[in-house]
DOVOVO-626250 format. One line per 10 residues: for each residue x, y, z of N, C-alpha, C. Coordinates in pm, 1 decimal. Example, Ala and Ser with C-alpha at 12.3 -4.5 7.8 and 13.67 -1.06 7.14 Angstrom:
<atoms>
1319.0:-569.0:780.0:1230.0:-450.0:780.0:1320.0:-330.0:780.0; 1285.0:-225.0:708.0:1367.0:-106.0:714.0:1290.0:3.0:787.0;
</atoms>
This chain:
<atoms>
953.0:-1572.0:-170.5:838.3:-1589.7:-83.2:710.1:-1606.8:-163.8; 687.8:-1524.8:-264.5:567.5:-1532.5:-345.6:582.8:-1444.3:-468.3; 473.0:-1435.3:-544.0:475.3:-1355.6:-666.0:360.3:-1256.3:-664.5; 390.5:-1136.2:-710.6:290.7:-1031.5:-725.1:287.5:-991.0:-872.1; 168.9:-995.4:-931.1:149.9:-952.1:-1069.2:74.6:-820.5:-1068.3; 129.1:-722.5:-1137.2:67.4:-590.8:-1146.6:24.1:-568.2:-1291.2; -103.5:-533.8:-1308.6:-156.0:-495.3:-1439.1:-189.9:-347.8:-1431.2; -112.2:-267.4:-1499.5:-132.7:-122.1:-1498.0:-92.4:-65.9:-1632.8; -183.5:8.1:-1695.3:-155.3:60.6:-1828.8:-81.4:194.1:-1827.1; -78.7:263.6:-1713.2:-10.5:393.4:-1705.7:131.4:375.7:-1651.1;
228.0:423.4:-1727.3:369.6:406.0:-1690.3:401.5:465.0:-1553.9; 351.9:582.8:-1524.2:383.7:647.2:-1396.5:328.3:566.2:-1279.4; 207.8:510.5:-1295.2:150.4:427.0:-1188.7:225.6:295.0:-1174.9; 269.9:237.9:-1287.0:350.0:115.0:-1281.0:476.1:138.5:-1199.0; 543.0:249.2:-1224.3:667.5:278.8:-1152.2:642.7:304.9:-1004.6; 534.2:373.0:-973.1:501.2:399.9:-833.5:472.8:269.9:-759.0; 390.5:184.5:-818.0:357.4:55.7:-755.0:483.3:-28.7:-738.6; 564.2:-31.9:-843.1:689.2:-108.2:-839.4:778.7:-60.4:-724.7; 792.7:68.9:-711.8:875.1:127.9:-605.9:820.5:90.7:-467.6; 688.8:104.8:-449.1:626.9:71.4:-320.3:650.7:-74.6:-283.2;
625.4:-163.6:-378.6:632.6:-307.0:-349.9:775.6:-356.8:-334.1; 866.7:-308.6:-417.5:1006.7:-353.3:-406.9:1066.9:-313.8:-273.5; 1027.3:-198.0:-220.8:1081.6:-153.5:-92.7:1020.1:-228.0:25.3; 891.5:-258.6:18.0:822.0:-319.9:130.7:826.9:-473.1:128.7; 830.7:-531.4:8.5:828.1:-677.8:-5.4:943.2:-725.7:-94.6; 1067.3:-708.4:-48.8:1181.0:-743.8:-134.1:1191.6:-893.2:-164.7; 1127.4:-977.8:-84.0:1134.8:-1122.4:-105.1:1036.3:-1172.3:-210.9; 944.8:-1087.3:-252.1:846.7:-1126.3:-352.7:900.8:-1101.1:-492.9; 865.6:-1189.8:-583.2:896.8:-1166.7:-724.4:787.7:-1074.8:-778.6; 828.7:-964.6:-836.1:734.7:-866.3:-889.3:731.2:-875.9:-1041.2;
611.5:-896.4:-1096.0:592.7:-905.4:-1240.6:496.9:-792.9:-1279.0; 537.1:-709.6:-1371.5:456.4:-594.5:-1410.8:419.5:-606.6:-1558.1; 289.8:-597.0:-1585.7:239.2:-602.0:-1723.2:157.2:-476.5:-1750.4; 165.2:-429.6:-1874.4:87.8:-310.9:-1909.4:-32.8:-341.7:-1997.4; -45.3:-463.8:-2044.7:-161.0:-498.8:-2127.0:-235.0:-616.2:-2065.6; -364.4:-620.4:-2089.4:-447.3:-725.8:-2034.1:-406.5:-862.3:-2087.4; -380.0:-872.0:-2216.7:-343.9:-1001.3:-2276.0:-213.3:-1055.7:-2216.6; -115.7:-968.4:-2200.0:10.3:-1010.9:-2137.1:-15.0:-1055.5:-1993.0; -102.5:-985.0:-1924.6:-135.6:-1019.4:-1786.2:-198.0:-1158.5:-1777.9; -293.4:-1187.5:-1865.6:-360.4:-1317.0:-1859.1:-266.8:-1430.6:-1896.7;
-174.8:-1405.6:-1986.9:-73.5:-1504.5:-2021.6:15.0:-1530.7:-1898.5; 55.8:-1423.3:-1833.0:141.7:-1433.7:-1715.2:67.8:-1501.6:-1599.6; -61.7:-1470.7:-1583.2:-140.7:-1536.7:-1478.0:-135.3:-1687.7:-1492.9; -155.4:-1734.3:-1615.7:-156.6:-1878.6:-1641.5:-18.2:-1940.3:-1623.8; 83.1:-1868.4:-1666.2:219.4:-1921.3:-1664.8:284.4:-1915.4:-1526.7; 271.1:-1803.3:-1459.8:344.6:-1778.2:-1334.7:267.0:-1812.0:-1206.9; 135.8:-1814.1:-1213.5:49.6:-1840.5:-1098.1:87.1:-1754.8:-976.6; 72.1:-1622.8:-988.4:109.2:-1534.6:-877.4:13.6:-1547.4:-758.8; 59.3:-1499.7:-644.2:-21.3:-1500.6:-522.4:-114.4:-1379.7:-516.6; -71.3:-1271.0:-578.3:-145.5:-1145.3:-574.6:-157.7:-1088.0:-715.1;
-271.7:-1024.7:-740.8:-293.0:-951.0:-865.4:-336.6:-810.4:-827.3; -260.6:-713.3:-871.6:-294.6:-573.2:-847.5:-331.5:-513.2:-982.4; -450.9:-456.5:-989.7:-499.2:-404.3:-1116.4:-582.1:-278.7:-1095.9; -594.4:-201.4:-1200.5:-682.0:-85.4:-1199.3:-824.5:-135.0:-1220.0; -922.0:-48.4:-1199.3:-1061.5:-86.4:-1217.0:-1102.4:-80.6:-1363.0; -1065.1:24.9:-1430.6:-1103.4:41.6:-1570.6:-980.3:76.8:-1652.7; -988.1:42.0:-1778.4:-882.1:76.0:-1871.9:-944.1:163.6:-1979.5; -911.5:293.1:-1981.4:-978.7:388.4:-2069.5:-969.7:354.4:-2218.5; -866.8:282.1:-2257.9:-851.7:247.9:-2399.7:-945.2:134.0:-2440.6; -1009.2:69.1:-2343.2:-1101.3:-41.6:-2371.2:-1244.8:7.8:-2383.7;
-1323.4:-67.3:-2456.8:-1467.4:-41.9:-2459.7:-1527.7:-100.6:-2331.8; -1653.6:-70.2:-2305.7:-1720.0:-127.7:-2188.1:-1721.9:-279.9:-2194.9; -1742.2:-332.3:-2313.9:-1744.4:-478.1:-2332.0:-1607.3:-537.1:-2300.8; -1501.4:-473.1:-2347.3:-1365.4:-522.7:-2320.6:-1333.8:-515.9:-2171.1; -1372.9:-406.0:-2104.3:-1351.4:-396.3:-1959.3:-1428.0:-505.8:-1886.9; -1547.9:-537.0:-1933.4:-1627.4:-643.8:-1874.6:-1558.2:-779.5:-1893.1; -1499.5:-802.8:-2009.3:-1427.1:-927.8:-2035.5:-1305.1:-939.8:-1944.2; -1234.4:-828.5:-1923.9:-1118.9:-828.3:-1833.1:-1166.4:-865.1:-1692.1; -1274.6:-803.3:-1646.8:-1327.3:-830.5:-1513.5:-1367.8:-977.0:-1499.0; -1432.6:-1031.6:-1600.7:-1476.0:-1171.9:-1595.9:-1358.0:-1267.4:-1582.1;
-1243.2:-1230.1:-1632.6:-1124.3:-1315.4:-1616.2:-1060.0:-1294.4:-1479.4; -1065.8:-1171.4:-1430.9:-1005.1:-1140.8:-1300.5:-1079.9:-1211.1:-1187.4; -1212.5:-1221.6:-1196.8:-1287.2:-1282.9:-1086.0:-1257.3:-1432.2:-1071.3; -1193.8:-1491.2:-1170.4:-1156.7:-1633.4:-1161.5:-1025.3:-1653.7:-1086.9; -951.2:-1545.9:-1064.3:-822.8:-1554.3:-996.5:-844.0:-1595.2:-851.4; -766.7:-1691.0:-803.5:-785.3:-1746.9:-668.8:-706.8:-1674.1:-559.5; -602.0:-1602.1:-597.1:-523.5:-1529.3:-497.2:-589.7:-1397.2:-461.7; -516.8:-1311.2:-396.5:-567.9:-1180.2:-359.0:-572.6:-1089.3:-481.3; -687.8:-1028.0:-505.3:-703.9:-928.7:-611.0:-717.6:-793.1:-543.2; -623.9:-704.2:-573.8:-633.1:-568.0:-521.2:-666.6:-476.9:-638.8;
-784.7:-418.9:-632.5:-821.5:-319.8:-732.7:-771.2:-187.2:-678.7; -668.5:-135.7:-743.0:-596.5:-16.0:-698.8:-632.9:94.4:-796.0; -723.5:181.7:-754.7:-784.4:274.5:-848.8:-803.0:412.5:-788.1; -817.2:511.0:-873.8:-847.5:646.3:-827.5:-998.8:666.1:-813.1; -1078.1:567.6:-855.2:-1223.6:574.4:-841.1:-1263.7:550.7:-696.3; -1383.5:590.3:-661.0:-1436.8:572.5:-526.5:-1446.3:423.5:-491.8; -1397.8:388.4:-374.8:-1403.3:250.1:-327.7:-1548.7:203.4:-320.9; -1636.8:286.9:-267.0:-1777.9:249.6:-255.8:-1842.3:231.5:-392.6; -1804.7:313.4:-489.2:-1858.7:300.0:-624.8:-1816.9:166.2:-685.7; -1690.2:130.7:-670.6:-1640.1:4.2:-724.7:-1707.7:-114.0:-655.2;
-1717.2:-108.0:-522.2:-1784.9:-215.5:-448.6:-1929.2:-230.5:-496.1; -1996.4:-118.3:-517.2:-2134.3:-121.6:-564.2:-2146.5:-184.0:-702.3; -2054.9:-150.9:-790.8:-2057.8:-207.2:-925.8:-2029.2:-357.7:-925.2; -1934.4:-399.1:-841.0:-1903.6:-542.3:-830.8:-2023.6:-617.6:-772.3; -2080.3:-563.5:-665.2:-2195.4:-629.2:-601.6:-2314.1:-635.2:-696.7; -2332.1:-530.8:-776.7:-2442.6:-530.6:-873.4:-2420.5:-638.1:-980.0; -2297.8:-652.2:-1023.7:-2265.6:-748.6:-1129.2:-2271.4:-893.2:-1079.4; -2212.7:-918.2:-961.7:-2199.5:-1054.8:-911.2:-2304.0:-1092.9:-806.0; -2359.9:-992.7:-741.4:-2450.6:-1019.6:-629.5:-2375.3:-1028.3:-497.4; -2245.1:-1015.8:-501.3:-2159.9:-1022.0:-382.2:-2023.3:-964.6:-419.1;
-1940.6:-945.3:-318.0:-1801.6:-905.1:-341.4:-1715.4:-1024.2:-301.3; -1635.4:-1078.2:-393.8:-1552.9:-1195.0:-361.5:-1463.3:-1170.1:-239.4; -1445.8:-1272.8:-157.1:-1365.9:-1261.5:-35.0:-1220.2:-1227.4:-63.1; -1173.4:-1263.6:-181.5:-1032.8:-1238.1:-213.6:-1011.8:-1102.6:-282.1; -1114.1:-1017.4:-286.1:-1103.3:-884.4:-346.4:-1082.0:-778.9:-238.2; -990.5:-688.7:-265.4:-971.8:-569.2:-182.9:-973.0:-451.4:-280.0; -1042.4:-346.0:-242.7:-1045.5:-226.7:-326.2:-975.5:-116.2:-249.5; -874.6:-56.8:-312.7:-793.4:45.0:-247.6:-787.7:167.6:-337.9; -817.8:281.6:-280.5:-805.9:406.7:-355.0:-658.2:446.0:-359.2; -612.4:488.9:-475.9:-471.3:525.6:-491.7:-430.3:641.5:-401.4;
-526.8:720.2:-356.2:-495.6:832.4:-268.0:-487.4:791.3:-121.0; -527.1:667.9:-89.6:-524.0:617.3:47.2:-381.5:579.0:82.9; -318.9:657.8:166.9:-179.5:634.7:203.1:-164.1:499.9:273.1; -75.6:416.6:220.8:-46.8:287.3:281.4:-149.7:179.1:252.7; -253.8:209.6:178.2:-361.9:115.0:154.1:-318.9:-10.0:79.2; -234.0:6.7:-18.9:-187.7:-106.9:-98.2:-105.5:-203.0:-12.5; -10.2:-149.1:58.9:77.0:-229.3:145.2:-4.5:-296.6:255.8; -93.7:-219.4:320.2:-176.5:-273.2:428.3:-263.3:-389.1:380.7; -315.8:-380.1:258.7:-400.7:-487.8:205.6:-323.5:-617.9:193.4; -200.9:-611.0:147.2:-118.1:-731.4:132.4:-81.5:-788.4:270.0;
-42.8:-701.2:362.1:-5.2:-745.3:496.4:-124.8:-810.5:566.4; -241.8:-747.0:557.2:-362.9:-802.1:620.3:-399.5:-937.6:560.8; -392.7:-948.0:428.9:-426.4:-1073.6:361.4:-330.7:-1185.4:405.4; -201.0:-1155.8:408.4:-102.3:-1255.5:452.6:-130.1:-1299.7:596.0; -165.0:-1207.1:681.5:-194.4:-1238.0:821.2:-319.4:-1325.5:832.0; -424.7:-1290.6:757.4:-547.7:-1370.8:758.6:-521.0:-1511.8:707.0; -438.0:-1521.9:606.7:-405.2:-1654.8:549.1:-325.4:-1737.4:650.1; -226.5:-1676.7:713.4:-144.6:-1746.0:813.0:-227.9:-1794.4:930.7; -332.3:-1718.5:965.1:-417.7:-1753.1:1079.5:-535.9:-1841.9:1039.9; -536.9:-1888.0:915.2:-639.6:-1980.1:871.0:-775.6:-1917.8:842.6;
-780.8:-1786.1:835.3:-908.0:-1718.5:809.4:-943.7:-1720.1:661.4; -844.2:-1747.3:577.3:-864.4:-1755.4:432.3:-803.9:-1886.4:386.2; -878.6:-1956.8:303.0:-829.1:-2087.3:251.8:-720.6:-2066.6:149.4;
</atoms>
């Protein structure tokens, strides 16, 4: 049906996301990367429909995190920022940086039960109904 690319540096979170998505979306090809460089290579090669990523990567400097973000905002599919940080804080930082929040961005707190799955279902529904190009 489609492809989902997950960029997550923490093994436990990778496994949790993998488990959630494989059970709910068995028809999707799931690609999981733990490094930014591997993710960007996979983005270019596989052209996934969805990108699920954390907001910050603690092993990166602020400049490196900014470079990762600058590449993510070019992605045309659904970007789900799946993070333990406050949704409002992330939205504020994105709006401050860009002046807006891209229509294809969804921010989901990892503690929000069902938030990840709901974001994908809602996006698919909006796309099917012509609300998203």
